N, C-alpha and C positions, 0 to 999 in steps of 0.2 A: 234202757239208756241208748241203745244202738237205735231203736225205734223212733224214739224223739230226736236224735241226730238226723236221722233220714227224712222226717218230716219238716224239720227247719230247713235243710238243704232244699228240699223239693220246694218250699214256700219261696226261698231266695231264688231260685231258677224262675219261678213263675213272675216273682216281681221284676227280674232283670229282662225277660223276653220282650216286654213293651218297648224299653229303653232302647233295645239292641234293633227292634224292628224300626223304630222312630230314627235312630241313627242312620239306618240302611237307607231309609227313605231320604233323608236330608242330605246324603251324600251322592245321590244316585245322578248320574248325568256328568259330563265334563263341564267345568266351570271356566269361561273365557271372560277376561275382563278387556273391555273396549273404551278407549278415550275418546269423547265426543265433546262438542261444544254443547252448551245448556240446551239451546232451542231445538236442536237436532234430536231431543229425545222424541219429538213428536213422529218421527218416522222410524227411529230405533227401537222403540217399544213395542209396536206390533211385530217387527222382526223377530224381536226376542222371543215374543210368545209363539209365533211360528216355528223358532228352533228348538223349541221343547220337545217337538214332536220327533225331532232327530236325536235327543237326548243330549242336547247341548243347552247349557245354562249360561247365556249370555248377560253380562252384568256390566250395566251402563255406569261409566265414571265421567261425571261432568267436570269441565274446566271452563274458566272465563278468560283466558288469554291465551293467545297463539305459541307463546314461550314454553308452554307447560306440557302439551301431549307427547311430544317427542322426546323431552329429558325423561318422563315417566315411562315410555316405551324402552329407551336405552337402559334405564334403571330396572327394569322387569316390574315395574310396579304396576304396569298394564301390558297386556299380551298383543293388542293391535290399537290402533287409533284410525279415527276418519275425520279429518277436519281441514287438511291441507290439500293444494293443487300441486302439480307435479315441480313446477319453477320454486315453489316455497322449500318442498323435499330436496330437491337438488343443492339449494343454497345451505340449507341446514346440513346436509351431510358434509358438504366442503369445510364448512365453518367448525364443526364439532367431530370431524373425523369419524363418524358413525356409519353404519350399515344398515340403514332403514330403507325398505324398498317398497314398491306397490306392488299390492296382490291382486288389485282390482279397481277399476274406474267406478265412479258413483255419478257426479252430477257437474254442471259448470253453472255457475251463478255470475251473470254479467256485473261488474263493478259499476257503479252510479254516482253521479254527483247530484247531492241533493241541497235544496236551499227553501227556507222559509221566509227568505226575504224577496226574493225575485221570482218570476213565474216562468222563466226561460233564460236560456243561456246569453241570449243577446241585452238582458237586463241586467248584466253585471256591469258595474262601473268601474271607472278607474280607480285603483288602490283597493280593490275588494279583497277581502280576506277569505282564504280556502284552507280548511283542515285536511290533511292526508294521512292514511297510515303510515307510520315510520320503520316498519321492518322492512329489510331490503328489496324483497321482490314484490310488495305491495305497493310501496313507496315509488319505485320505478313503473309498475303499472299504472299506478295513478295520474303520474306523470304523463305517460304514453296517451292516458285518457284525455288529459287537458291538450296535448299535441294534436290528437285527431279531431279536437273540437276546434282547433285553430287558434289556441289561445297563447301557446307558448312553442319554442322549437327548442330541441335538445340536441347534445352531442351525441354522436353515433356510438352508443353503449349500451349493452344489455342490461344493466341494472343501474339507471341514472338515480342521482338523488337531486335535490334542489340545486346544489352547486352546480349541475350540468346543465340548467337552463341557459341557453344562449340568447333568447329574445322573449320578450315578456310585454306584448303590446300595450296591455291594461295595466301593467305595473302591479299584477295580483300579488298579495302578500301570501305565501304558501307556509304552511305551518305543519310541519309534520309532528303527529302525535302517537301515542299508543292507539292501534286501531280499534281497541274496545271503547276508547274515550270519543271517538269521531261523532258517533250519534249525539252525544251530550254536547258537543261543541256548536251544534246549530244554533243554540240559543245566544251565542256570541259571535259567530261567524257568518259571512255572506252566503258561504257554501261549505258543504262537507263532502268528501268522497268517502263512502262507507262501504265495506264490504256486506255482502247481501246478508250473512248470517246475523252481523251485529245489527244490520238494519231491521230484520226479522225479530229478533230479540226485543229491540227498543220500540216497536211496534211504529215504525216510521210509515208515513204515509206515501204510497207509490205516486199520489197526485203531486209531490213535492220533487220528484226527479224531474232535473231540467237538463240531464244529458246521461246517456247509458252507453256502456261499452257494446261494440257490434258483435254477433256470434258469426264467426267463419272459420277457417282454417287456421288463422293466428290464434284463435282461442285455446289450442291443442294443450300448451304448456299450463293452461290454467284450469283444466279439467280435474277436479276432485278424486281423492282416492281413498282406498283403504290401504294402510299401511302396516307392515310387519318387521321384525329384524330378519335379516337376510338369512340366518341359520335356522329360521324356523318357518320360513314362508311357503313351505310345501306341505305344511300339517293339515291332514284331511278336514278337521274342524273349521280350519280357516276358510277352505275351499267351500264348505257348505255355508259359511256365512256371507262369502261373497256371492254365492249362487241365490241366497235368499234375500240379497239386496236387490240383485240384477233381475228381480222378476217382473213379470207384467203386473201383478198386484201392486208392488211397490212403486212401478212407474205412475201408475193412476193416483197412488196416494200421495207422491210427490207433487203431481199437478194440483191434486185438490189442497193440500196442505201449504203449499209456497206460492200458489196462484201464479204460477209462471216465473217467479224470482228464480227458481231452481229448475234447470233443465236437465232430464237424465242424459246421460253422455256414454254410457257403456257401449251402446250400439250406434253413436253418432258418425252420420257421414257428411260432415261438414266439409 
């Protein structure tokens, strides 16, 4: 009887061994979740592959709306996110009493005015309708774009809204929308100011850009970044992720994938 029991125990151990080995393999490496906008997978997937060599399992969590990734970070549903610029983050922290911080710069993407109705900005007629993103920082940024084009003037305020327009020589109809909806609005608007990420996701034609934000020292607040909760910002794995993003290989990848619409900015000297 003892001999039979030993045999059964031995068989049981042998059967369990493969499961133990598989479990060990499945759990190898540190898993880190990063929230990104959908189209940015084209850049982050190769980075995730590279990080496996560092024993880091980078899990990409896609979002479709700018209001989602910071909330997810605050709630620890993700560990990091990469979708916003410094001005957006500053405004979010003030509005939500949060402590989210930048741990590394990524790229700058000039804001652009698109139109499928006119060929250039001079073609806009009186009463033309233009949609623009309605979140506080990007609405203000869009209005400054129209100001730099000579179409409107604004009150001197860092985050203007359409209520702060002081003159509008063409009597443009300015329609703030959720940023994700601005590309679709081109079908019934004379123009739409669209963030580069949404423009790329919607496959907008670069030939339809009739005015674009200039790249200079004033671009600094709009440089995108990788963000973390403040009390976790110094984690070694996070620094490895920043390093992987800010590599020469990724700089070339950004140029190839985004065809100049995203400009690597971690070493910018504008």
